[in-house]
C-alpha positions in Angstrom: -0.1 -0.1 0.1 3.2 2.8 1.1 4.2 1.9 -2.5 1.6 2.8 -4.4 0.9 6.0 -2.9 4.5 6.7 -3.3 4.1 5.9 -6.7 1.1 7.9 -7.2 2.6 11.0 -5.4 6.0 10.6 -7.4 3.6 10.6 -10.6 1.4 14.0 -9.6 4.5 15.4 -8.9 5.7 14.7 -12.0 3.2 16.1 -13.8 3.0 19.3 -12.2 5.8 19.1 -12.2 6.1 20.5 -16.0 5.1 24.5 -15.8 2.0 25.4 -17.5 4.1 27.8 -19.1 5.7 24.9 -21.9 2.6 23.7 -22.9 1.1 24.3 -26.2 -2.5 24.5 -26.2 -3.7 21.2 -27.2 -4.7 21.2 -30.9 -8.2 22.6 -32.3 -8.1 24.1 -28.2 -10.3 27.8 -29.5 -13.0 25.2 -31.4 -13.2 22.9 -28.9 -13.4 25.7 -25.6 -15.8 27.8 -28.3 -18.0 24.9 -28.3 -17.6 24.1 -24.3 -18.7 28.1 -23.9 -21.1 27.9 -26.4 -23.6 24.9 -24.5 -23.0 27.1 -20.5 -23.5 30.2 -21.9 -27.0 29.4 -23.7 -28.0 27.3 -19.7 -26.8 30.3 -18.5 -28.9 32.6 -20.1 -32.1 29.9 -20.7 -32.3 29.6 -16.7 -31.5 33.3 -16.0 -34.6 33.8 -18.1 -36.4 31.1 -16.3 -36.0 32.6 -12.3 -39.1 34.9 -12.3 -38.4 38.5 -11.0 -39.1 38.1 -7.7 -36.6 35.3 -6.8 -33.6 37.3 -8.1 -33.1 38.5 -4.6 -33.7 35.5 -2.6 -30.1 33.7 -1.8 -30.4 30.3 0.6 -29.0 31.2 3.3 -27.3 35.3 5.6 -24.0 35.0 3.7 -23.9 33.4 0.5 -24.6 34.9 -2.8 -28.1 36.1 -3.9 -29.6 34.9 -7.4 -29.0 38.1 -9.2 -25.6 38.1 -7.6 -24.7 34.7 -8.9 -25.6 36.3 -12.5 -23.4 39.7 -11.6 -20.3 37.7 -10.8 -20.8 35.3 -13.6 -20.2 38.7 -15.9 -17.9 40.4 -13.9 -15.4 37.8 -14.9 -16.4 37.4 -18.1 -14.3 40.7 -18.0 -12.0 40.7 -15.9 -10.2 37.4 -17.4 -9.5 39.0 -20.4 -9.0 42.2 -19.2 -6.4 41.3 -16.4 -4.9 37.6 -18.2 -5.3 38.4 -21.9 -5.1 42.3 -22.2 -8.2 42.5 -23.5 -9.8 46.0 -22.5 -13.6 45.2 -21.5 -15.9 48.2 -22.7 -16.6 49.9 -19.8 -13.4 49.7 -17.6 -12.9 47.5 -14.4 -14.9 50.4 -12.6 -18.4 49.8 -13.8 -17.9 46.0 -13.9 -16.8 45.9 -10.2 -19.6 47.4 -9.1 -22.7 44.8 -10.4 -22.3 42.4 -7.9 -23.0 45.0 -4.8 -25.9 47.3 -6.8 -27.6 45.3 -9.7 -30.6 43.4 -8.8 -33.3 43.8 -11.1 -33.6 40.9 -13.4 -34.2 42.1 -16.5 -30.7 44.5 -15.6 -28.9 41.0 -15.0 -30.0 39.2 -17.9 -28.8 42.0 -19.5 -25.5 42.7 -18.2 -25.0 39.1 -18.9 -26.2 38.4 -22.0 -23.6 41.2 -23.1 -20.3 39.9 -21.1 -21.1 36.8 -23.2 -20.9 38.6 -26.0 -17.7 40.0 -24.8 -16.5 36.5 -24.0 -16.9 35.3 -28.0 -15.1 38.4 -29.1 -12.1 37.9 -27.4 -12.6 34.4 -28.2 -13.0 35.1 -32.4 -10.1 36.8 -32.5 -7.8 34.4 -30.9 -5.5 32.4 -33.1 -4.8 29.6 -31.8 -1.0 30.6 -32.1 -2.7 33.2 -29.8 -3.5 30.2 -27.9 -0.1 29.4 -26.7 1.7 32.7 -26.1 2.6 33.0 -23.1 0.5 34.6 -19.9 0.0 35.6 -16.3 -3.2 34.0 -14.2 -3.8 34.2 -10.5 0.3 35.2 -10.4 1.2 31.7 -12.2 3.1 32.3 -15.8 0.1 29.9 -18.2 -1.0 30.0 -22.3 -3.4 32.0 -23.3 -5.6 28.9 -23.5 -5.7 28.2 -19.5 -7.0 31.7 -18.9 -10.2 30.1 -21.3 -10.6 27.7 -19.9 -10.4 29.5 -16.3 -12.8 31.4 -17.9 -15.5 28.4 -18.9 -14.7 25.9 -15.2 -15.3 29.5 -13.9 -18.7 29.5 -15.6 -20.1 26.2 -14.8 -19.1 26.3 -11.7 -21.7 29.2 -10.9 -24.1 27.5 -13.4 -24.1 24.7 -10.7 -24.8 27.2 -8.2 -27.8 28.7 -10.2 -29.2 25.4 -11.0 -29.5 24.4 -7.3 -31.2 28.0 -6.2 -33.4 27.4 -9.4 -34.7 23.6 -7.7 -34.6 25.1 -4.2 -37.4 28.0 -5.8 -38.8 25.3 -7.6 -37.2 26.2 -10.6 -36.6 23.4 -13.7 -34.3 24.5 -16.0 -35.5 24.4 -19.4 -33.1 22.2 -21.1 -34.0 19.6 -18.4 -37.6 20.2 -18.3 
């Protein structure tokens, strides 16, 4: 048993010892990440639209995000990741997208902000070539390929899509794609 654990630890250490910056984007990464993004984006907008307006201030307990804040948080990061890690400025700047989580709770505004943020990510993805995806950048203080920023963006969206699904079900809303 000790040998298996040691061997497993050694393999993991070897795998993670290779810096991400040394890794190029997998072939057809842009196409693949775009497909994953579109699937998640469609679900986010459909679920945001399906939630009744009166649930946007709902939260499962004190100290956690409301329904509106889940969507504005996703939107904020859809602008922040390209801005901070890819050098692609957002149309409105960090001061604007930084205030949404605290200040915007109206369903119509939230869905509009979410949709616009998803359109921004589409523009970002469409302008990046496969070669650019392998260029180095910084993400959370680590040097990574630009592809890793897009992967993080979609991973972040999916994390909060799961949260939004749980919130919907707690409010007796069935996600539109699963009904």
